[in-house]
C-alpha positions as CSV (number, residue, x, y, z in Angstrom):
1,M,-124.4,109.3,-235.6
2,A,-121.6,109.4,-233.0
3,I,-117.9,110.5,-233.4
4,I,-115.4,107.9,-232.9
5,D,-111.9,108.9,-231.6
6,T,-109.8,106.0,-232.8
7,H,-106.8,106.7,-230.8
8,T,-106.7,108.1,-227.3
9,H,-104.6,107.1,-224.1
10,L,-107.2,108.0,-221.6
11,F,-105.5,105.5,-219.1
12,S,-102.5,108.0,-218.8
13,D,-101.9,109.0,-215.4
14,Q,-102.5,112.7,-216.8
15,F,-106.2,111.8,-216.3
16,D,-106.1,110.3,-212.7
17,A,-107.4,113.3,-211.2
18,D,-110.7,113.7,-213.6
19,R,-111.1,110.8,-215.7
20,D,-114.7,110.6,-215.2
21,Q,-115.2,114.3,-216.3
22,V,-113.2,113.7,-219.3
23,I,-115.4,110.8,-220.5
24,Q,-118.5,112.9,-219.8
25,N,-117.0,115.9,-221.7
26,A,-116.3,113.4,-224.6
27,L,-119.9,112.0,-224.5
28,S,-121.4,115.6,-224.2
29,K,-119.7,116.6,-227.7
30,G,-121.1,113.2,-229.3
31,V,-118.1,111.3,-228.9
32,E,-119.4,107.8,-228.0
33,R,-116.5,105.5,-228.9
34,M,-112.9,105.9,-227.9
35,Y,-109.9,103.2,-228.8
36,L,-107.4,102.9,-226.4
37,P,-104.0,101.6,-227.6
38,N,-101.6,100.0,-225.2
39,I,-98.2,101.1,-224.5
40,D,-96.1,98.6,-222.6
41,L,-96.5,96.2,-219.7
42,E,-96.8,98.7,-217.0
43,T,-99.9,100.3,-219.0
44,V,-102.0,97.0,-219.3
45,K,-103.6,97.1,-215.9
46,A,-104.7,100.8,-216.4
47,L,-105.9,100.3,-219.9
48,N,-108.0,97.0,-218.9
49,L,-109.5,98.9,-216.0
50,M,-111.1,101.4,-218.3
51,L,-112.4,98.7,-220.5
52,T,-114.4,97.3,-217.6
53,E,-115.4,100.7,-216.2
54,Y,-116.6,102.0,-219.4
55,P,-117.6,98.9,-221.6
56,D,-120.2,101.1,-223.8
57,N,-117.5,103.7,-224.5
58,C,-113.8,102.5,-224.4
59,F,-112.5,99.6,-226.6
60,G,-109.1,98.4,-226.2
61,M,-105.9,97.5,-228.4
62,M,-103.1,95.5,-227.2
63,G,-99.4,95.8,-228.3
64,L,-95.8,97.2,-227.7
65,H,-95.3,100.9,-228.5
66,P,-91.9,101.3,-230.5
67,C,-90.6,103.6,-227.7
68,S,-91.0,100.8,-225.2
69,V,-89.2,98.3,-227.2
70,K,-85.7,97.3,-225.3
71,D,-83.5,94.4,-225.4
72,D,-86.1,92.2,-223.5
73,Y,-88.8,93.0,-226.3
74,E,-89.1,89.2,-226.9
75,N,-90.0,88.4,-223.4
76,V,-92.4,91.5,-223.1
77,L,-94.1,90.4,-226.4
78,F,-94.5,86.8,-225.2
79,R,-96.3,88.3,-222.0
80,L,-98.6,90.7,-224.2
81,R,-99.6,88.1,-226.5
82,K,-101.3,86.3,-223.6
83,E,-103.5,89.1,-222.7
84,F,-105.5,88.5,-225.9
85,E,-106.4,85.4,-224.1
86,A,-108.0,87.1,-221.4
87,T,-109.6,90.0,-222.9
88,K,-111.3,91.2,-226.1
89,Y,-109.3,93.7,-228.1
90,Y,-110.1,95.4,-231.2
91,A,-106.6,95.9,-232.8
92,V,-103.1,95.2,-232.2
93,G,-101.5,98.6,-231.4
94,E,-100.1,100.8,-230.7
95,I,-96.9,99.2,-232.8
96,G,-94.5,100.6,-235.3
97,I,-91.1,102.3,-235.3
98,D,-90.1,105.6,-233.7
99,L,-86.8,107.2,-234.9
100,F,-87.3,110.3,-233.1
101,W,-86.0,109.3,-229.9
102,D,-83.6,106.8,-230.5
103,K,-82.3,105.2,-233.8
104,S,-80.0,102.6,-232.3
105,T,-83.0,100.5,-231.6
106,L,-84.2,100.4,-235.0
107,G,-83.3,96.7,-235.5
108,I,-85.3,95.4,-232.5
109,Q,-88.1,97.8,-233.4
110,Q,-88.4,96.1,-236.8
111,E,-88.3,92.9,-235.3
112,A,-91.1,93.7,-232.6
113,L,-93.2,95.2,-235.4
114,K,-92.9,91.9,-237.6
115,I,-93.9,89.8,-234.7
116,Q,-97.0,92.0,-233.9
117,I,-98.1,91.9,-237.4
118,G,-97.9,88.4,-237.1
119,W,-100.3,88.4,-234.2
120,A,-102.7,90.6,-236.2
121,K,-102.9,88.1,-239.1
122,E,-103.1,85.3,-236.8
123,L,-106.1,86.8,-234.8
124,N,-107.6,88.6,-237.8
125,L,-107.4,91.8,-236.3
126,P,-106.2,95.5,-237.6
127,I,-103.1,97.2,-236.8
128,V,-102.4,100.5,-235.6
129,L,-99.0,102.1,-236.8
130,H,-96.8,104.7,-235.2
131,C,-94.3,106.0,-237.5
132,R,-92.7,109.1,-236.1
133,D,-89.7,109.8,-238.6
134,S,-90.0,106.3,-239.8
135,F,-92.8,106.3,-242.4
136,N,-90.4,104.5,-245.1
137,E,-89.2,101.9,-242.4
138,V,-92.8,101.0,-241.4
139,L,-94.4,101.3,-244.8
140,S,-91.5,98.7,-246.2
141,I,-92.4,96.2,-243.5
142,V,-96.0,96.5,-243.9
143,E,-95.7,96.1,-247.6
144,N,-93.5,93.0,-247.5
145,L,-95.9,91.2,-245.2
146,H,-99.1,92.7,-246.5
147,E,-102.1,90.5,-247.5
148,E,-105.7,91.1,-248.2
149,K,-106.8,90.8,-244.7
150,L,-104.3,92.7,-243.1
151,T,-105.7,96.5,-242.6
152,G,-105.5,99.1,-240.0
153,V,-104.6,102.7,-239.3
154,F,-101.4,104.8,-240.0
155,H,-101.9,106.8,-236.7
156,C,-100.9,110.5,-236.7
157,F,-100.3,110.7,-240.5
158,T,-98.5,114.0,-241.5
159,G,-97.0,112.9,-244.9
160,T,-97.3,113.8,-248.5
161,V,-100.2,113.0,-251.0
162,E,-97.9,110.5,-252.5
163,E,-97.2,108.7,-249.3
164,A,-101.0,109.0,-248.3
165,R,-101.8,107.2,-251.5
166,R,-99.3,104.4,-250.7
167,V,-100.9,103.8,-247.4
168,T,-104.7,103.7,-248.9
169,D,-103.6,101.6,-251.8
170,L,-102.8,98.9,-249.2
171,G,-106.5,99.4,-247.8
172,F,-105.4,101.1,-244.6
173,K,-106.9,104.3,-243.2
174,L,-105.2,107.7,-242.3
175,G,-105.4,108.6,-238.7
176,I,-105.6,112.6,-238.7
177,G,-105.4,114.4,-235.4
178,G,-104.6,117.6,-233.8
179,V,-101.8,118.6,-236.5
180,A,-104.6,119.1,-239.2
181,T,-105.4,122.3,-237.1
182,F,-101.9,123.4,-237.0
183,K,-101.3,126.8,-239.1
184,N,-98.1,125.1,-240.4
185,G,-99.0,121.4,-240.3
186,G,-99.2,121.0,-244.0
187,L,-102.3,118.8,-244.1
188,D,-104.3,121.5,-245.6
189,K,-102.5,120.6,-248.8
190,V,-102.8,116.8,-248.4
191,I,-106.2,115.9,-247.1
192,P,-108.2,117.5,-249.9
193,E,-106.5,115.3,-252.5
194,I,-107.3,112.3,-250.5
195,D,-110.8,110.5,-250.7
196,L,-112.7,110.9,-247.3
197,K,-113.4,107.3,-247.3
198,H,-109.8,106.7,-246.2
199,I,-110.0,109.1,-243.2
200,V,-110.5,108.4,-239.4
201,V,-110.2,110.9,-236.6
202,E,-108.2,110.6,-233.5
203,T,-106.8,112.7,-230.6
204,D,-103.6,110.8,-229.3
205,S,-104.7,112.5,-226.1
206,P,-103.2,113.7,-223.8
207,Y,-100.8,114.7,-226.6
208,L,-101.1,116.9,-229.8
209,A,-104.0,119.1,-228.7
210,P,-105.8,121.0,-231.6
211,V,-106.1,124.7,-232.0
212,P,-107.5,126.4,-229.9
213,Y,-106.2,123.9,-227.2
214,R,-102.6,123.7,-228.6
215,G,-100.0,123.5,-225.7
216,K,-102.8,121.9,-223.3
217,R,-103.7,118.6,-222.3
218,N,-105.6,117.1,-225.1
219,E,-109.1,115.0,-224.5
220,S,-111.3,113.2,-226.7
221,A,-113.8,115.9,-226.7
222,Y,-111.4,118.1,-228.8
223,I,-111.6,115.8,-231.5
224,T,-114.7,117.9,-232.9
225,E,-112.1,120.6,-233.7
226,V,-110.4,118.1,-236.0
227,V,-113.9,117.2,-237.6
228,E,-114.4,120.9,-238.1
229,K,-111.1,121.4,-239.8
230,L,-111.6,118.4,-242.1
231,A,-115.2,119.9,-243.0
232,T,-113.1,123.0,-244.2
233,F,-110.7,121.1,-245.9
234,Y,-113.2,119.0,-247.8
235,R,-115.8,121.9,-248.1
236,K,-118.3,119.6,-246.8
237,P,-120.7,119.8,-243.7
238,F,-119.5,118.8,-240.1
239,K,-122.2,116.1,-240.1
240,E,-120.8,114.5,-243.2
241,I,-117.5,114.5,-242.1
242,E,-118.6,113.0,-238.8
243,E,-120.8,110.2,-240.4
244,A,-118.1,109.3,-242.9
245,T,-115.1,108.8,-240.5
246,T,-117.3,107.0,-238.0
247,L,-118.3,104.5,-240.7
248,N,-114.6,104.4,-241.7
249,A,-113.7,103.5,-238.2
250,L,-116.2,100.7,-238.1
251,E,-115.1,99.5,-241.1
252,I,-111.6,99.0,-239.6
253,F,-112.3,98.0,-236.1
254,H,-115.8,95.7,-236.3
255,K,-116.1,94.4,-239.8
256,R,-114.8,91.2,-239.0
257,L,-115.6,91.2,-235.4
258,Y,-118.4,89.8,-233.3
259,H,-119.3,92.8,-231.1
260,K,-122.8,94.7,-231.5
261,P,-122.2,97.5,-234.2
262,L,-122.9,101.0,-233.5
263,V,-125.1,101.5,-236.6
């Protein structure tokens, strides 16, 4: 069974010089599906081009990244919402709240998140959530707006066991990436306490490269390092982690959709 990278920005200009090779690197490692979250209006064209050029391997999401939420966010969201009418996307993302870079925009980030969760409900799509330094703020909104059909992924999860269980109790998955391989990442104490059925793997490339590539440009092929680390955490074979996380990803992105499944 193929590995799924549930979160990768392969449309980034950091891959302009060798994008085809990066895709081949991933395929050679058994990474056959890569899910691409949008950032803002400027990234839509590059993202959609990848969906056209690699239709069997790249699957898109559409949304406004919280770091791109500015005073004109309502107009931007209006334009991004129209993208769903022209292109098939598999999630609303990357959306959420980021308080690491700018706390002054919290109010409009919260409003943008609520609007985009509304899209997900309307379109019957999962959401992919960014919550850097804002776990409680994001979870509060998700809990308040939650209903049975609303599911998705808490991207780049690095929280506590208690926080993980609050997420999984809502039917959401935990997106685990390169931080799991960091010596002081802290996930070695958290992940073994969480049932594997709640875990999906991701790279967030070109960011957060796992050990032994830490500090370098990340790419989807490196997700095998994350799977290896999870195998260590759970004391299970690599293949079992691969199969479980792939099925978990398919459950989130494909159980209600109309595309040919991977399995």
